[in-house]
N, C-alpha and C positions, 0 to 999 in steps of 0.2 A: 504494500499500500504506500502510495506516495504522500509524503508530508509536505505541506506548503512551506516554502522557506520563511524564516523569521525576518530576513532582511536581504537587501541587494547591495553589493559592494561594486562600485564602478571606479575603475582606474582610468585616468585620462593622461595621455601624453600630448601636450600642446606644443606644436612646432611653429616656427616662423612667426613668432610674436615680437612686436616692436620692443626693443630693449627698455625704452622709457616706461612702457606699460608694466613690464615685469619688475621694475625697480620702484614703482609707485605704491608705497605702503597703503595710503588712504584708498586708492582705487582698488587694490587687491582685497582689502578688508570689506569695502562696500559691495564689491561683486559677490564675494562669498556670502555675505549677509543677505543680499537680494536673492541669490540662488536658493539659499535655505528656505527663505520665506515663500518663494514662488513654488517650492516643492511641497509646501505644507508642513514644514518642520518648525520646531520651536527652539530658538536660540537661547541657550543657557549662559553662554559667555564665550570669550575668545581671547586669544593671545597672538600677537603678530610682532615679528622682530625684523627690522631692516638691518642689512649688513653694511650699510654705508652708501654714500652717493654713488650711483651707477651700479651698485651691487644688488644682489638678490634679496628676496624676502622669504621668510618662512612663517607659517601661521596655521592656526587651527581654530575652528569654531566647534565648541562642544554643544551638541544638540540633545534634546530630550530623546530623539530618535537615533542618536549615535554621534557622527562627526563629519566634518569636511576639513581636509588639510591641504596645504599647498607649499611647494618649494619651487622657487624660481631661479633661473640662471640667465640673466639678461645678456651676458656675453655670448650665449649660445642661442638666444631667442627661444628658450625652452622652459616649460613649467610642468611639474609632475603634480597631479591633483588626485586626491583620494576622497571619494564620496561614499559613505556607508550610512544607509538609512533603513529603519524598520518601521513597522506599523503602516499607517496610510501615507506616509511621506513618500514622495516620488523621486528617487535618486537620479533617474535619467533626466528628469525635468531640470534638476539642479545642474547636472553635468552639461547638458546642452547649453544652458544659459551661461555657464562659466566660459565655455569655449567661444560662444558668440561675443560676450562682453569683453573678453580679453583679445578678441579679434585674431585668434589663431588661424593661420592659413591652412594648417593641416592638423587634424585631430585624430589620434588613435584611441579607441575605446575598448576596454575589456570589462566584461560583466561577470560577477560570480555570485550565485545565490548562496546565502549563508544560513546555517541552521536548518538544513533539510533533514538531518538525521539526529535530532535531539535524543539524547540518551545513549548514543553510540559512543564508546570510549576507545581511546587508543590502547592497543595491547603492546606491551614491551617497552 
C-alpha cells in the first residue's frame, strides 16, 4: 500500500544569474519570503548572512512547514536553493517563483518526496 508523502523536497540549481542579484542580501531575503508566502507556508523566522561587497549570500527561512535555504556565488552566476515543505504548502510554487524573481536563465530542478515510508528504519 502506498503512503502519501509527508512533504516535497525541491532542489534548485540556478545558473546564469546576474552577479548583482546574487550579492543583494535584501533582494534574496525578500524573494524567499515572497516565495514562502506564495506557496502557502508560514514564516517563523530567518537568518541571512552576506559575505561582503560583491560576494555571496547564505540564508535560511524557517517555516512552520519546514524551510527554504539559499547559497549564492555571484562570481559564478550560480545559486543553490533548497525548498522543503509539508502539509498544504506547495514547494514547487515557491521554487518556480524563486527562479523567476532571481531571473535565472537556466534552472535545474530535482524533486524528492519525503516521508513515504514512515516507520521504516535503517538496518545496520
